N, C-alpha and C positions, 0 to 999 in steps of 0.2 A: 611510416610513423609521421604524425602531424608535426609540422615545424613550429617553433616558437614564433610569436609575432616579431616580424623583422621590420619594424618601423624605423626609418632613418629620417634624419632632419630633412633630407632632400625630398622625401615623400610628403612630409608635413608642409614644406615650403610650396610644393606643387598644389596642395589643397587650397592655398590662398587664391588660386586661379579656379573659380567655380566651373569653368568650361572644361577642365581637365578630367574627363570622365574616367580615364584609365586610373588616375590617382585615387579618385573617389571610390572606384570599384575595388581597388586593392585595399584601401583603408577599411571599407565596409567588410571585406572578406576577413581581415585581420581582427577587427574589434566587435563586429555585431554579435558573434557567438559569446564573447566574454561579457558584454553588456547584458545580453539576454540571460545568461546564467546568473549574473549578479542580481538582476531584477527578480528572477525566480527565487533566489535565496532570501530576498526581502519579503517573500510571501505573495508576490503578484502572480496572477494567472497568466497563461500564455498570451492572450490578447492584450493584456495590460503591459506585459513585458515587451511586446512588439511596439506598443505605444511609446514606451520608454526609449527604445532604440531610435524611433523616428524623431523624438524630441531631442535626444542627445545629438543626433546627426545635424539637426537644425542649429543647435547651439554651436557645434564645431564649425559648421558652415559660416555662421555669423561672426565667430570670435577667433578663428584660427589665425587670422592676421595679427591679432593682439598677443598671441601666445609666443613666448620666447623661452628657450631652454635655460634652466637655472644652473646647469652643469652637474647636478646631482643625478645619479642613476634613477630612472623611473619617473622623472619629473613630468613628462608628458602623460604617462599612464596615470600618475597620481592626479593630475589636473582633470583628465578624462573621467576617471572613476569618481572623483569628487563631484563632477558634473552629473554623472549617472546617479550618484547617491542623492543629490538634491532633487533630480527629476523623479527618482523613485519615491521620495517623500511626497512630492507634489501629486503624483499619480495615486499614491496610497490614500492621501487625503481626499482626492476626488472620488475614489472608489468608496471610501467610508461615508462620504456625504450622500452618495447614491443609495448605499445600503440603509442609511438612517432615514433618508426621505421615503424609502420603501417600507419603513417600519421595522427594519431588522436591527438586531443588536447581537449578532452571532458571535461565536467564539473566534471566528476568523477576524472579525472587526476588532475585537479586543486584542488579538495578537498583533494586528497591524498597528493599533494604537501604541502598543509597547515598542514595536520596531521603529516607529516614527520618533518615539520619545528618546531613543538612544542617540546620543550626540557623538558620533565617531570622529576622531581626529584623522588627519590626512594619512598618516602611516597605517592606521587600522583599516581605513578604506582600501588602501593599496594592498595590504596583506590579505584582506578578504577577497578582493578581486583576483589577486594572484592565485590564491587557493582555488577559487572557483574555476579559473581558467585552466590551471594545471590538472585539477580533478577531472574536468571535461576531456582533456587530452588523454589522461591515463585511462579513463573509462572506455575510450575507443581502442586502447592497446591491450586490455586484459579480457579474459573470458567473463561472460555474464555472471557466473557463479562466484568468481573471484571478486568482482565488483560488489555483488550483493553482500558477500561475507564482510568485505571491508566496510561498506556503508552501514550495515546493520550494527557492527561492533564499534567502529570509530566515530560515526556520526550520530546514530540513534542510541548508542549506549547499551545495546543488548549484550547479554552474557554470551560468551563463546559457545558454551554447551547448548544454549537455546538456539543459536544461529546454526550450529552444526545439525541439530535435530530438524530444524525447519528446512535446511537446504540438502539434507541427506548426505552430509560429508563428515569427515572426521574432525574432531576438535582441533587437532594439530594443523589441519588444512585451513581452518578458520584463522588461527594465529598467523600462519604463514601468509595467507592472503592479505590480512591486515597489515602486517609488517612490510611486505614487499610493495604493496600499493602506497603506503605512507612514504617509504623511501623514494619511490619513483616520483611522487608528488613533490616532495621536498627538493629532489634533484631538479625538476622542471622550474620550481619557484626560484631556486638558486641561479639557474641559468638565466631566467628572466630578469632577475635583479641585477645581473652582471651585464646585461645587454645595454646598448648605447642610450636608448631613450626609454 
């Protein structure tokens, strides 16, 4: 089973030393997947999500010395994901400008406009990041059909009977998959919110 991010203040303090390759490697191992998933939930394509990761790492590199723990759980993660949110907005605007300069005004561009217009507060950004991270962990723990049943019902809003027919499983199995997956995601989010940073 994948472990929760185990970021401690000692690791963050080591990041202030740019030459500490081990600390940066550990940091990237912990947070790159979460930032990537967050960027994808904002509607960015894979290449743009990787661009977000690179820019977030640059910001962390430049500003980690200025960050100080506030004492509240998740303060570093909130700061990091707020940074990821702003970088996602920046990249989304750049993608939109490219699309418009190419003469496009697709539905994707309009959806991205809506995503950028949403002004999330810090706790909402944290909750969204935590859900994305936990969902990514749970997806690796469950069978593919269980994940599809959960995703189609809980996220896409499809009816259980429709999902059962599409996946060739019983309706009761769809409800079970949705319930158990949600419970596991909530469990991971709770564990994450109780961790030190």
